[in-house]
N, C-alpha and C positions, 0 to 999 in steps of 0.2 A: 205205265211209267214213262214210255217213250213220248206219248202225247203231252204229259206233264212237263217233261224236260224241254220239248220243243216250245211249249208255251213260255217257259221261263227264259229260254234263249231269245225268243222274240221280244220279250219284255226288256231284257238286257240290251238288245240291239236298239230298241226304241229310246231307252234312256241314254245310250251312248251317243246317238246322233242328235240328241236335243242339247243345244248349247247351254252351258250353265257357268257357275263360278269357276270351276276347274278350267273350262275352256278359255275363259277370259284371262286367267293367269298364265296359261300355257302360251296363248297368243302374245301376250305382253313380253314374256321372256324370250320366246322364239324370235320375235322381231327385233328385240334389243340385243340378244346375245347369240343368236344363231341356232342351228339345229340342235346342237348338244345341250345348250341351256334349256331349250324347250323339252327335250327328251328327259333330262333330269327333273324338270318340273313335273312331267307326266309321271315319273316314278314316285315322286313325293305325293302327288294326288292319289295315285293308286294305293300307296301304303296307307294313307289316311282313310281311304275307302275300306280297306281291309280291316283296319282297327274298328271302324263303325260296325262292320259285319260281325266281327268276333264278339263285340260287346253285345250286340243283339242276340247272337247265337247262344250266349251263356246267360241271357236273361237280365243283364245289368242295365239295359236301356230303359227298362220299366222304372228304375229308380230315378233316372234323369227326367223322364217324361212326367212322373208324378210330382216332381218339384218344379213349379213354374219359375221359381227364382233361378235354379240351376239352368233350366232351358233358356231363359232370357239372357243369362250371363254368357252362355256359350254363343247364342245368336248375336249378341251385341259385340262380343269379342271378334267374331268373324266380320261383322260390319266395320268395325274399327280397322281391322287389318286391310280390308279392301280399300277403305278411304285413304289409309296411309300409303298403300301402293299407288293409288291413283294420284295423290298429291306428289309423290315422288316422280311420277311420270310427267305431271304438269310442270314441275320444277325443272326437269330435264329438258322439256320443250322450250323453256324460256332462256336457258343458258346457251352460250355459243356451243355449237355442235362440233366436237372433235371427231376425227376419224375413229371408227369403231375398232376396239382392240381385236387382234387376231386371237380368237379364243375358241376355235373349234376343238382345241385340245383341252379346254376347261380351265384356262388361266384367267387372271384378273378378277373383276367384280363378279363375273358370271362363271366362276368355277363351280364345281359340283355342289358344294355345300349350300350356297345361297338359294339356287333354284329348287333344290330338293326340300329345303326347310320351308320355302314359300309355298310350294305345292302341298306339302304335308299340313302346314298350319291352316291354309285356306280350306282344305277338306275337313280337317278335324273340327274346325269351328263352324261347320255348316250342319246344323241340326237336320236339314232335309235329308242328308245321307242316312242318318239314323232312322228317320221316318220311313224312308224308302224300304230299308231292310226290314223294319218292324212290320210294315204292311205286306211286303212281298214274301219273305221267307216262310212265314207260317202257312201260306197258301200251297207251298210245295214240299213241306216237310210232313211225312206220314205220322199222323197222330196216334196210330196204333203201335208205333215202335218208339216209345219214349227213350229207350236206351241208345237209339241211333239218331235221335233228333239233332243233337249238337254236331256230330260228325257230318251228317248230311247237310245241315245248315251251313257249316263252314265250307264244305265242298261247293255248295251253290254260291257262296260268297266269293270263292276263288274264281268261279266262272265270271261273275260280275266284274271283279277286279281286272281280269284278263281282257274283257271287253273294253273296259274303261282305258286301260293302259294302251291297248291297240289303237283305239280311236284317238286318244290324245297324242299318241306317238305319231300317227299319220298327220295330224294337224301340225305338229312340230316340224316334221320333215318337209311338209309342203310349204310352210311359211319360211323355213330355213332356206329353201331354194328361191322362193319369191323375193326374199330379203336381198338377194344379190342384185335385183333390179330396182330395189327401193332403197338404195344405199346412199343417195345424195343427202347432203346436210339438210336441205329444206324438207325432203320427204321424211327424214327421221324426226324432224321437229313436229311435222303434222301427225305422224304416227304416235309420238309420245303424247301430244295433246288430245287426240281422239281416244287413245287407250286410257289416259288419265281420267278424262271425263266419263268414260264408260265404267271404269272401276269404281269411281266415286258414286255414280248413279246406282250401280249394283249394291254398293255398301249401304247407301241410304235406303234403298228398297228393302234390303234384308233387315235393317234396323227398325223400320216402321211396320213391318208385317206382323 
């Protein structure tokens, strides 16, 4: 059992350090809104990841994967969300840059709700999260104990969520500190432009896959 758990922990670590859609959104919000905005985005992403895990644990993911229409609908919704966030960043890069609001306490555009919702929706509309749990959890759930399958699967999902939350949180904290040295109007315009282009590219990639 110990070796199985260690293998799963290694897999979670590998997934955590591999940049993906969640990382892109956390980076965007941390650079625009500071550490707290990035951390709340991380919470939203982790919550979405847990929803995917619970869906797989109770067997509902099979319904989604058997329906190509539902799968494509979720995938395209995620692509549209990424493109919209990217366009918003590009638009912000074109506008005259105002001094960033003091929002480490969660006020203004980057209060708690907006980053959490963005992180949550980015993760919920990413079918790859469902595919990850669908592929990984059965490998570590004992098939000879069907009565414990769901609790064990949920427990493993919690571990993956904690890994994700920790990794994304560290990204948010790091970028929140770096942001203090990238706070000139020109630097913020460049950041918005690069992040906007990256998010749009990710959205297009998700849409065509």
